[in-house]
PQR file of N, CA, C, O and H, with PARSE charges and radii, in Angstrom:
ATOM      1  N   MET A   1      12.984 -16.023  -2.974 -0.4000 1.5000
ATOM      2  CA  MET A   1      11.961 -16.491  -1.274 -0.0000 2.0000
ATOM      3  C   MET A   1      12.623 -15.944  -0.363  0.5500 1.7000
ATOM      4  O   MET A   1      11.865 -15.480   0.489 -0.5500 1.4000
ATOM      5  N   ILE A   2      14.232 -15.699  -0.030 -0.4000 1.5000
ATOM      6  CA  ILE A   2      14.426 -15.045   0.705 -0.0000 2.0000
ATOM      7  C   ILE A   2      14.608 -13.353   0.671  0.5500 1.7000
ATOM      8  O   ILE A   2      14.817 -12.569   1.597 -0.5500 1.4000
ATOM      9  H   ILE A   2      14.848 -16.077  -0.722  0.4000 1.0000
ATOM     10  N   ALA A   3      14.457 -13.147  -0.650 -0.4000 1.5000
ATOM     11  CA  ALA A   3      14.030 -11.617  -0.655 -0.0000 2.0000
ATOM     12  C   ALA A   3      12.866 -11.641  -0.346  0.5500 1.7000
ATOM     13  O   ALA A   3      12.988 -10.866   0.603 -0.5500 1.4000
ATOM     14  H   ALA A   3      14.288 -13.784  -1.402  0.4000 1.0000
ATOM     15  N   LEU A   4      11.792 -11.888  -0.348 -0.4000 1.5000
ATOM     16  CA  LEU A   4      10.505 -11.665  -0.505 -0.0000 2.0000
ATOM     17  C   LEU A   4       9.975 -11.810   1.434  0.5500 1.7000
ATOM     18  O   LEU A   4       9.158 -11.122   2.047 -0.5500 1.4000
ATOM     19  H   LEU A   4      11.694 -12.518  -1.119  0.4000 1.0000
ATOM     20  N   PHE A   5      10.711 -12.804   1.855 -0.4000 1.5000
ATOM     21  CA  PHE A   5      10.473 -13.004   3.429 -0.0000 2.0000
ATOM     22  C   PHE A   5      11.280 -11.572   4.030  0.5500 1.7000
ATOM     23  O   PHE A   5      10.953 -11.025   5.083 -0.5500 1.4000
ATOM     24  H   PHE A   5      11.374 -13.363   1.357  0.4000 1.0000
ATOM     25  N   GLN A   6      12.096 -11.225   3.372 -0.4000 1.5000
ATOM     26  CA  GLN A   6      12.690 -10.249   4.318 -0.0000 2.0000
ATOM     27  C   GLN A   6      12.192  -8.787   3.783  0.5500 1.7000
ATOM     28  O   GLN A   6      12.266  -7.885   4.618 -0.5500 1.4000
ATOM     29  H   GLN A   6      12.362 -11.669   2.516  0.4000 1.0000
ATOM     30  N   ILE A   7      11.762  -8.493   2.661 -0.4000 1.5000
ATOM     31  CA  ILE A   7      10.828  -7.262   2.576 -0.0000 2.0000
ATOM     32  C   ILE A   7       9.399  -7.712   3.779  0.5500 1.7000
ATOM     33  O   ILE A   7       8.812  -7.054   4.638 -0.5500 1.4000
ATOM     34  H   ILE A   7      11.702  -9.226   1.983  0.4000 1.0000
ATOM     35  N   LEU A   8       9.276  -9.023   3.334 -0.4000 1.5000
ATOM     36  CA  LEU A   8       7.367  -9.024   4.672 -0.0000 2.0000
ATOM     37  C   LEU A   8       8.298  -8.625   5.522  0.5500 1.7000
ATOM     38  O   LEU A   8       8.452  -7.434   5.252 -0.5500 1.4000
ATOM     39  H   LEU A   8       9.752  -9.558   2.637  0.4000 1.0000
ATOM     40  N   VAL A   9       9.177  -8.973   6.590 -0.4000 1.5000
ATOM     41  CA  VAL A   9       9.644  -8.849   7.931 -0.0000 2.0000
ATOM     42  C   VAL A   9       9.832  -7.091   7.892  0.5500 1.7000
ATOM     43  O   VAL A   9       9.392  -6.572   8.918 -0.5500 1.4000
ATOM     44  H   VAL A   9       9.052  -9.940   6.809  0.4000 1.0000
ATOM     45  N   LEU A  10      10.190  -6.485   7.266 -0.4000 1.5000
ATOM     46  CA  LEU A  10      10.743  -5.166   7.230 -0.0000 2.0000
ATOM     47  C   LEU A  10       9.419  -4.621   6.926  0.5500 1.7000
ATOM     48  O   LEU A  10       9.326  -3.404   7.092 -0.5500 1.4000
ATOM     49  H   LEU A  10      10.547  -6.906   6.433  0.4000 1.0000
ATOM     50  N   LEU A  11       8.302  -5.278   6.490 -0.4000 1.5000
ATOM     51  CA  LEU A  11       6.766  -4.461   6.417 -0.0000 2.0000
ATOM     52  C   LEU A  11       6.518  -4.610   7.765  0.5500 1.7000
ATOM     53  O   LEU A  11       6.193  -3.841   8.670 -0.5500 1.4000
ATOM     54  H   LEU A  11       8.378  -6.266   6.355  0.4000 1.0000
ATOM     55  N   PHE A  12       6.758  -5.817   7.674 -0.4000 1.5000
ATOM     56  CA  PHE A  12       6.169  -6.040   9.124 -0.0000 2.0000
ATOM     57  C   PHE A  12       6.391  -5.110  10.326  0.5500 1.7000
ATOM     58  O   PHE A  12       5.468  -4.484  10.848 -0.5500 1.4000
ATOM     59  H   PHE A  12       7.022  -6.442   6.940  0.4000 1.0000
ATOM     60  N   ILE A  13       8.221  -5.034  10.913 -0.4000 1.5000
ATOM     61  CA  ILE A  13       8.108  -4.053  11.344 -0.0000 2.0000
ATOM     62  C   ILE A  13       7.477  -2.671  11.861  0.5500 1.7000
ATOM     63  O   ILE A  13       7.017  -2.247  12.922 -0.5500 1.4000
ATOM     64  H   ILE A  13       8.971  -5.543  10.489  0.4000 1.0000
ATOM     65  N   PHE A  14       7.754  -2.052  10.197 -0.4000 1.5000
ATOM     66  CA  PHE A  14       7.265  -0.903   9.747 -0.0000 2.0000
ATOM     67  C   PHE A  14       5.926  -0.610  10.165  0.5500 1.7000
ATOM     68  O   PHE A  14       5.826   0.360  10.915 -0.5500 1.4000
ATOM     69  H   PHE A  14       8.128  -2.396   9.335  0.4000 1.0000
ATOM     70  N   VAL A  15       4.839  -1.234   9.850 -0.4000 1.5000
ATOM     71  CA  VAL A  15       3.455  -1.351  10.234 -0.0000 2.0000
ATOM     72  C   VAL A  15       3.421  -1.686  12.087  0.5500 1.7000
ATOM     73  O   VAL A  15       2.382  -1.507  12.723 -0.5500 1.4000
ATOM     74  H   VAL A  15       4.921  -2.022   9.240  0.4000 1.0000
ATOM     75  N   SER A  16       4.392  -2.057  12.587 -0.4000 1.5000
ATOM     76  CA  SER A  16       4.327  -2.397  14.059 -0.0000 2.0000
ATOM     77  C   SER A  16       4.696  -1.088  14.791  0.5500 1.7000
ATOM     78  O   SER A  16       4.049  -0.609  15.722 -0.5500 1.4000
ATOM     79  H   SER A  16       5.236  -2.202  12.071  0.4000 1.0000
ATOM     80  N   PHE A  17       5.672  -0.639  14.319 -0.4000 1.5000
ATOM     81  CA  PHE A  17       5.838   0.798  14.866 -0.0000 2.0000
ATOM     82  C   PHE A  17       4.626   2.049  14.172  0.5500 1.7000
ATOM     83  O   PHE A  17       4.412   2.982  14.946 -0.5500 1.4000
ATOM     84  H   PHE A  17       6.197  -1.028  13.562  0.4000 1.0000
ATOM     85  N   LEU A  18       3.986   2.095  13.030 -0.4000 1.5000
ATOM     86  CA  LEU A  18       2.879   2.447  13.122 -0.0000 2.0000
ATOM     87  C   LEU A  18       1.786   2.618  14.239  0.5500 1.7000
ATOM     88  O   LEU A  18       1.432   3.616  14.866 -0.5500 1.4000
ATOM     89  H   LEU A  18       4.160   1.337  12.402  0.4000 1.0000
ATOM     90  N   LEU A  19       1.309   1.112  14.281 -0.4000 1.5000
ATOM     91  CA  LEU A  19       0.837   0.854  15.405 -0.0000 2.0000
ATOM     92  C   LEU A  19       0.608   1.357  16.992  0.5500 1.7000
ATOM     93  O   LEU A  19      -0.358   1.732  17.655 -0.5500 1.4000
ATOM     94  H   LEU A  19       1.597   0.301  13.771  0.4000 1.0000
ATOM     95  N   VAL A  20       2.196   1.131  17.249 -0.4000 1.5000
ATOM     96  CA  VAL A  20       2.883   1.520  18.336 -0.0000 2.0000
ATOM     97  C   VAL A  20       2.718   2.874  18.621  0.5500 1.7000
ATOM     98  O   VAL A  20       2.363   3.182  19.759 -0.5500 1.4000
ATOM     99  H   VAL A  20       2.981   0.826  16.709  0.4000 1.0000
ATOM    100  N   VAL A  21       2.995   4.083  17.446 -0.4000 1.5000
ATOM    101  CA  VAL A  21       3.376   4.867  17.594 -0.0000 2.0000
ATOM    102  C   VAL A  21       1.449   5.586  17.788  0.5500 1.7000
ATOM    103  O   VAL A  21       1.120   6.297  18.739 -0.5500 1.4000
ATOM    104  H   VAL A  21       3.284   3.833  16.521  0.4000 1.0000
ATOM    105  N   SER A  22       0.559   5.195  16.747 -0.4000 1.5000
ATOM    106  CA  SER A  22      -0.533   5.881  16.346 -0.0000 2.0000
ATOM    107  C   SER A  22      -1.399   5.188  17.040  0.5500 1.7000
ATOM    108  O   SER A  22      -2.448   5.599  16.544 -0.5500 1.4000
ATOM    109  H   SER A  22       0.826   4.618  15.975  0.4000 1.0000
ATOM    110  N   VAL A  23      -1.735   4.339  17.931 -0.4000 1.5000
ATOM    111  CA  VAL A  23      -2.698   4.055  19.153 -0.0000 2.0000
ATOM    112  C   VAL A  23      -2.914   5.181  20.468  0.5500 1.7000
ATOM    113  O   VAL A  23      -3.828   5.835  20.971 -0.5500 1.4000
ATOM    114  H   VAL A  23      -0.883   4.005  18.334  0.4000 1.0000
ATOM    115  N   PRO A  24      -1.809   5.003  20.614 -0.5600 1.5000
ATOM    116  CA  PRO A  24      -1.842   6.094  21.515  0.2800 2.0000
ATOM    117  C   PRO A  24      -1.981   7.705  21.491  0.5500 1.7000
ATOM    118  O   PRO A  24      -2.079   8.560  22.372 -0.5500 1.4000
ATOM    119  N   VAL A  25      -1.946   7.728  20.078 -0.4000 1.5000
ATOM    120  CA  VAL A  25      -1.704   9.133  19.748 -0.0000 2.0000
ATOM    121  C   VAL A  25      -3.484   8.925  19.489  0.5500 1.7000
ATOM    122  O   VAL A  25      -4.351   9.551  20.099 -0.5500 1.4000
ATOM    123  H   VAL A  25      -1.866   7.034  19.362  0.4000 1.0000
ATOM    124  N   VAL A  26      -3.695   7.981  18.529 -0.4000 1.5000
ATOM    125  CA  VAL A  26      -5.773   8.634  18.660 -0.0000 2.0000
ATOM    126  C   VAL A  26      -6.420   8.412  19.764  0.5500 1.7000
ATOM    127  O   VAL A  26      -7.389   9.144  19.967 -0.5500 1.4000
ATOM    128  H   VAL A  26      -2.990   7.472  18.033  0.4000 1.0000
ATOM    129  N   PHE A  27      -6.112   7.426  20.726 -0.4000 1.5000
ATOM    130  CA  PHE A  27      -6.936   7.483  22.266 -0.0000 2.0000
ATOM    131  C   PHE A  27      -6.281   8.626  23.183  0.5500 1.7000
ATOM    132  O   PHE A  27      -6.574   8.530  24.375 -0.5500 1.4000
ATOM    133  H   PHE A  27      -5.325   6.832  20.561  0.4000 1.0000
ATOM    134  N   ALA A  28      -5.452   9.682  22.828 -0.4000 1.5000
ATOM    135  CA  ALA A  28      -5.058  10.836  23.302 -0.0000 2.0000
ATOM    136  C   ALA A  28      -6.595  11.984  22.843  0.5500 1.7000
ATOM    137  O   ALA A  28      -7.098  12.731  23.682 -0.5500 1.4000
ATOM    138  H   ALA A  28      -5.215   9.760  21.859  0.4000 1.0000
ATOM    139  N   TYR A  29      -6.967  11.907  21.788 -0.4000 1.5000
ATOM    140  CA  TYR A  29      -7.770  13.015  21.316 -0.0000 2.0000
ATOM    141  C   TYR A  29      -9.455  12.348  22.185  0.5500 1.7000
ATOM    142  O   TYR A  29     -10.016  11.334  22.601 -0.5500 1.4000
ATOM    143  H   TYR A  29      -6.558  11.300  21.107  0.4000 1.0000
ATOM    144  N   PRO A  30      -9.602  13.931  22.000 -0.5600 1.5000
ATOM    145  CA  PRO A  30     -11.483  13.237  22.407  0.2800 2.0000
ATOM    146  C   PRO A  30     -12.231  12.690  22.059  0.5500 1.7000
ATOM    147  O   PRO A  30     -13.108  12.161  22.741 -0.5500 1.4000
ATOM    148  N   ASN A  31     -12.066  12.637  20.427 -0.4000 1.5000
ATOM    149  CA  ASN A  31     -12.793  11.747  19.769 -0.0000 2.0000
ATOM    150  C   ASN A  31     -12.208  11.179  18.222  0.5500 1.7000
ATOM    151  O   ASN A  31     -12.600  11.058  17.062 -0.5500 1.4000
ATOM    152  H   ASN A  31     -11.354  13.067  19.873  0.4000 1.0000
ATOM    153  N   GLY A  32     -10.894  10.905  19.138 -0.4000 1.5000
ATOM    154  CA  GLY A  32      -9.750  10.149  18.073 -0.0000 2.0000
ATOM    155  C   GLY A  32     -10.212   8.773  18.007  0.5500 1.7000
ATOM    156  O   GLY A  32     -10.019   8.196  16.937 -0.5500 1.4000
ATOM    157  H   GLY A  32     -10.575  11.003  20.080  0.4000 1.0000
ATOM    158  N   TRP A  33     -10.771   8.150  18.924 -0.4000 1.5000
ATOM    159  CA  TRP A  33     -11.270   6.548  18.182 -0.0000 2.0000
ATOM    160  C   TRP A  33     -12.492   6.770  17.899  0.5500 1.7000
ATOM    161  O   TRP A  33     -12.926   5.698  17.479 -0.5500 1.4000
ATOM    162  H   TRP A  33     -10.927   8.619  19.794  0.4000 1.0000
ATOM    163  N   ALA A  34     -13.641   7.859  17.878 -0.4000 1.5000
ATOM    164  CA  ALA A  34     -14.663   7.500  16.672 -0.0000 2.0000
ATOM    165  C   ALA A  34     -14.503   8.012  15.387  0.5500 1.7000
ATOM    166  O   ALA A  34     -15.185   7.837  14.378 -0.5500 1.4000
ATOM    167  H   ALA A  34     -13.288   8.730  18.220  0.4000 1.0000
ATOM    168  N   ASP A  35     -13.504   8.665  15.577 -0.4000 1.5000
ATOM    169  CA  ASP A  35     -13.239   9.027  14.221 -0.0000 2.0000
ATOM    170  C   ASP A  35     -12.412   8.161  13.270  0.5500 1.7000
ATOM    171  O   ASP A  35     -12.721   7.802  12.134 -0.5500 1.4000
ATOM    172  H   ASP A  35     -12.949   8.807  16.397  0.4000 1.0000
ATOM    173  N   LYS A  36     -11.129   7.859  14.066 -0.4000 1.5000
ATOM    174  CA  LYS A  36      -9.922   6.634  13.754 -0.0000 2.0000
ATOM    175  C   LYS A  36     -10.415   4.975  13.834  0.5500 1.7000
ATOM    176  O   LYS A  36      -9.602   4.051  13.804 -0.5500 1.4000
ATOM    177  H   LYS A  36     -10.878   8.152  14.989  0.4000 1.0000
ATOM    178  N   LYS A  37     -11.502   4.840  13.912 -0.4000 1.5000
ATOM    179  CA  LYS A  37     -11.747   3.208  13.891 -0.0000 2.0000
ATOM    180  C   LYS A  37     -11.457   2.348  13.446  0.5500 1.7000
ATOM    181  O   LYS A  37     -10.921   1.316  13.848 -0.5500 1.4000
ATOM    182  H   LYS A  37     -12.162   5.590  13.936  0.4000 1.0000
ATOM    183  N   ASN A  38     -11.858   2.764  12.351 -0.4000 1.5000
ATOM    184  CA  ASN A  38     -11.963   1.897  10.918 -0.0000 2.0000
ATOM    185  C   ASN A  38      -9.976   1.973  10.569  0.5500 1.7000
ATOM    186  O   ASN A  38      -9.193   1.024  10.547 -0.5500 1.4000
ATOM    187  H   ASN A  38     -12.293   3.603  12.024  0.4000 1.0000
ATOM    188  N   THR A  39      -9.795   2.909  10.428 -0.4000 1.5000
ATOM    189  CA  THR A  39      -8.453   3.162  10.310 -0.0000 2.0000
ATOM    190  C   THR A  39      -7.138   1.764  11.048  0.5500 1.7000
ATOM    191  O   THR A  39      -6.189   1.135  10.579 -0.5500 1.4000
ATOM    192  H   THR A  39     -10.432   3.680  10.446  0.4000 1.0000
ATOM    193  N   LEU A  40      -7.807   1.845  12.335 -0.4000 1.5000
ATOM    194  CA  LEU A  40      -6.921   1.386  13.472 -0.0000 2.0000
ATOM    195  C   LEU A  40      -7.428  -0.390  13.227  0.5500 1.7000
ATOM    196  O   LEU A  40      -6.794  -1.340  13.686 -0.5500 1.4000
ATOM    197  H   LEU A  40      -8.578   2.356  12.716  0.4000 1.0000
ATOM    198  N   PHE A  41      -8.625  -0.494  12.452 -0.4000 1.5000
ATOM    199  CA  PHE A  41      -8.931  -1.462  12.355 -0.0000 2.0000
ATOM    200  C   PHE A  41      -8.202  -2.498  11.220  0.5500 1.7000
ATOM    201  O   PHE A  41      -7.811  -3.657  11.360 -0.5500 1.4000
ATOM    202  H   PHE A  41      -9.140   0.278  12.080  0.4000 1.0000
ATOM    203  N   SER A  42      -8.183  -1.680  10.148 -0.4000 1.5000
ATOM    204  CA  SER A  42      -7.536  -1.954   9.058 -0.0000 2.0000
ATOM    205  C   SER A  42      -5.757  -2.172   9.368  0.5500 1.7000
ATOM    206  O   SER A  42      -5.062  -3.086   8.924 -0.5500 1.4000
ATOM    207  H   SER A  42      -8.501  -0.738  10.035  0.4000 1.0000
ATOM    208  N   GLY A  43      -5.329  -1.066  10.232 -0.4000 1.5000
ATOM    209  CA  GLY A  43      -3.913  -1.413  10.752 -0.0000 2.0000
ATOM    210  C   GLY A  43      -3.629  -2.722  11.346  0.5500 1.7000
ATOM    211  O   GLY A  43      -2.638  -3.352  10.977 -0.5500 1.4000
ATOM    212  H   GLY A  43      -5.894  -0.324  10.593  0.4000 1.0000
ATOM    213  N   LEU A  44      -4.308  -3.108  12.104 -0.4000 1.5000
ATOM    214  CA  LEU A  44      -4.456  -4.398  13.021 -0.0000 2.0000
ATOM    215  C   LEU A  44      -4.673  -5.240  12.058  0.5500 1.7000
ATOM    216  O   LEU A  44      -3.938  -6.208  12.251 -0.5500 1.4000
ATOM    217  H   LEU A  44      -5.113  -2.596  12.404  0.4000 1.0000
ATOM    218  N   ALA A  45      -5.395  -5.401  10.973 -0.4000 1.5000
ATOM    219  CA  ALA A  45      -5.471  -6.714  10.212 -0.0000 2.0000
ATOM    220  C   ALA A  45      -4.493  -6.869   9.731  0.5500 1.7000
ATOM    221  O   ALA A  45      -3.981  -7.947  10.035 -0.5500 1.4000
ATOM    222  H   ALA A  45      -5.993  -4.614  10.816  0.4000 1.0000
ATOM    223  N   LEU A  46      -3.794  -6.111   8.902 -0.4000 1.5000
ATOM    224  CA  LEU A  46      -2.723  -5.825   8.184 -0.0000 2.0000
ATOM    225  C   LEU A  46      -1.375  -6.517   8.982  0.5500 1.7000
ATOM    226  O   LEU A  46      -0.511  -7.289   8.566 -0.5500 1.4000
ATOM    227  H   LEU A  46      -4.210  -5.236   8.655  0.4000 1.0000
ATOM    228  N   TRP A  47      -1.600  -5.872  10.345 -0.4000 1.5000
ATOM    229  CA  TRP A  47      -0.221  -6.410  11.062 -0.0000 2.0000
ATOM    230  C   TRP A  47      -0.875  -7.986  11.795  0.5500 1.7000
ATOM    231  O   TRP A  47      -0.224  -8.542  12.680 -0.5500 1.4000
ATOM    232  H   TRP A  47      -2.302  -5.245  10.683  0.4000 1.0000
ATOM    233  N   PHE A  48      -1.777  -8.383  11.455 -0.4000 1.5000
ATOM    234  CA  PHE A  48      -2.561  -9.967  11.659 -0.0000 2.0000
ATOM    235  C   PHE A  48      -1.730 -10.874  10.171  0.5500 1.7000
ATOM    236  O   PHE A  48      -1.102 -11.931  10.237 -0.5500 1.4000
ATOM    237  H   PHE A  48      -2.305  -7.932  10.736  0.4000 1.0000
ATOM    238  N   LEU A  49      -1.999 -10.045   8.947 -0.4000 1.5000
ATOM    239  CA  LEU A  49      -1.987 -10.701   7.627 -0.0000 2.0000
ATOM    240  C   LEU A  49      -0.403 -11.105   7.564  0.5500 1.7000
ATOM    241  O   LEU A  49       0.018 -12.249   7.389 -0.5500 1.4000
ATOM    242  H   LEU A  49      -2.509  -9.186   8.893  0.4000 1.0000
ATOM    243  N   LEU A  50       0.625  -9.570   7.796 -0.4000 1.5000
ATOM    244  CA  LEU A  50       1.741  -9.899   7.663 -0.0000 2.0000
ATOM    245  C   LEU A  50       2.511 -11.299   9.193  0.5500 1.7000
ATOM    246  O   LEU A  50       3.426 -12.108   9.042 -0.5500 1.4000
ATOM    247  H   LEU A  50       0.283  -8.641   7.938  0.4000 1.0000
ATOM    248  N   LEU A  51       1.855 -11.099  10.178 -0.4000 1.5000
ATOM    249  CA  LEU A  51       2.335 -12.173  11.223 -0.0000 2.0000
ATOM    250  C   LEU A  51       2.333 -13.538  10.874  0.5500 1.7000
ATOM    251  O   LEU A  51       3.230 -14.297  11.240 -0.5500 1.4000
ATOM    252  H   LEU A  51       1.112 -10.441  10.300  0.4000 1.0000
ATOM    253  N   PHE A  52       1.341 -13.903  10.162 -0.4000 1.5000
ATOM    254  CA  PHE A  52       0.839 -14.837   9.508 -0.0000 2.0000
ATOM    255  C   PHE A  52       1.628 -15.567   8.528  0.5500 1.7000
ATOM    256  O   PHE A  52       1.969 -16.738   8.694 -0.5500 1.4000
ATOM    257  H   PHE A  52       0.612 -13.286   9.865  0.4000 1.0000
ATOM    258  N   LEU A  53       2.026 -14.604   7.115 -0.4000 1.5000
ATOM    259  CA  LEU A  53       2.385 -14.520   6.154 -0.0000 2.0000
ATOM    260  C   LEU A  53       4.079 -14.421   6.196  0.5500 1.7000
ATOM    261  O   LEU A  53       4.849 -14.696   5.276 -0.5500 1.4000
ATOM    262  H   LEU A  53       1.749 -13.653   6.980  0.4000 1.0000
ATOM    263  N   VAL A  54       4.389 -13.970   7.474 -0.4000 1.5000
ATOM    264  CA  VAL A  54       5.578 -14.039   7.862 -0.0000 2.0000
ATOM    265  C   VAL A  54       6.119 -15.533   8.467  0.5500 1.7000
ATOM    266  O   VAL A  54       7.237 -15.955   8.171 -0.5500 1.4000
ATOM    267  H   VAL A  54       3.763 -13.747   8.221  0.4000 1.0000
ATOM    268  N   GLY A  55       5.105 -16.347   9.429 -0.4000 1.5000
ATOM    269  CA  GLY A  55       5.032 -17.156   9.947 -0.0000 2.0000
ATOM    270  C   GLY A  55       5.277 -18.580   9.122  0.5500 1.7000
ATOM    271  O   GLY A  55       5.959 -19.580   9.342 -0.5500 1.4000
ATOM    272  H   GLY A  55       4.197 -16.004   9.669  0.4000 1.0000
ATOM    273  N   ILE A  56       4.577 -18.258   8.300 -0.4000 1.5000
ATOM    274  CA  ILE A  56       4.486 -19.449   6.891 -0.0000 2.0000
ATOM    275  C   ILE A  56       5.645 -19.588   5.817  0.5500 1.7000
ATOM    276  O   ILE A  56       5.845 -20.514   5.031 -0.5500 1.4000
ATOM    277  H   ILE A  56       4.023 -17.445   8.122  0.4000 1.0000
ATOM    278  N   LEU A  57       6.454 -18.243   6.028 -0.4000 1.5000
ATOM    279  CA  LEU A  57       7.165 -18.126   4.873 -0.0000 2.0000
ATOM    280  C   LEU A  57       8.425 -18.471   5.810  0.5500 1.7000
ATOM    281  O   LEU A  57       9.431 -18.894   5.240 -0.5500 1.4000
ATOM    282  H   LEU A  57       6.291 -17.491   6.667  0.4000 1.0000
ATOM    283  N   ASN A  58       8.439 -18.348   6.947 -0.4000 1.5000
ATOM    284  CA  ASN A  58       9.548 -18.670   7.842 -0.0000 2.0000
ATOM    285  C   ASN A  58       9.851 -20.068   7.659  0.5500 1.7000
ATOM    286  O   ASN A  58      10.967 -20.437   8.025 -0.5500 1.4000
ATOM    287  H   ASN A  58       7.622 -18.005   7.410  0.4000 1.0000
ATOM    288  N   SER A  59       8.985 -20.991   7.113 -0.4000 1.5000
ATOM    289  CA  SER A  59       9.267 -22.482   7.226 -0.0000 2.0000
ATOM    290  C   SER A  59       9.910 -22.904   5.835  0.5500 1.7000
ATOM    291  O   SER A  59      10.745 -23.808   5.835 -0.5500 1.4000
ATOM    292  H   SER A  59       8.078 -20.691   6.816  0.4000 1.0000
ATOM    293  N   PHE A  60       9.622 -22.409   4.897 -0.4000 1.5000
ATOM    294  CA  PHE A  60       9.993 -22.482   3.272 -0.0000 2.0000
ATOM    295  C   PHE A  60      11.579 -21.896   3.838  0.5500 1.7000
ATOM    296  O   PHE A  60      12.530 -22.665   3.698 -0.5500 1.4000
ATOM    297  H   PHE A  60       8.943 -21.674   4.897  0.4000 1.0000
ATOM    298  N   VAL A  61      11.794 -20.646   4.416 -0.4000 1.5000
ATOM    299  CA  VAL A  61      13.246 -20.054   4.290 -0.0000 2.0000
ATOM    300  C   VAL A  61      14.255 -20.984   4.618  0.5500 1.7000
ATOM    301  O   VAL A  61      15.125 -21.477   3.900 -0.5500 1.4000
ATOM    302  H   VAL A  61      11.022 -20.022   4.530  0.4000 1.0000
ATOM    303  N   LEU A  62      13.981 -21.162   5.927 -0.4000 1.5000
ATOM    304  CA  LEU A  62      14.881 -22.747   6.491 -0.0000 2.0000
ATOM    305  C   LEU A  62      15.627 -23.674   5.519  0.5500 1.7000
ATOM    306  O   LEU A  62      16.190 -24.684   5.939 -0.5500 1.4000
ATOM    307  H   LEU A  62      13.274 -20.761   6.510  0.4000 1.0000
TER
END
């Protein structure tokens, strides 16, 4: 259980870093938002899913 929790936290940090870097890059291009909107929404959905999974698993790891 602890190993799964650690993997999810690491994945959460990795996805957070990718979003921090990719969102400004997408908005910097003239057509970036229109072209990459679905990709950003998918990344955001994954981020929220990982956020809730880490929060739920945190109560079991204690």
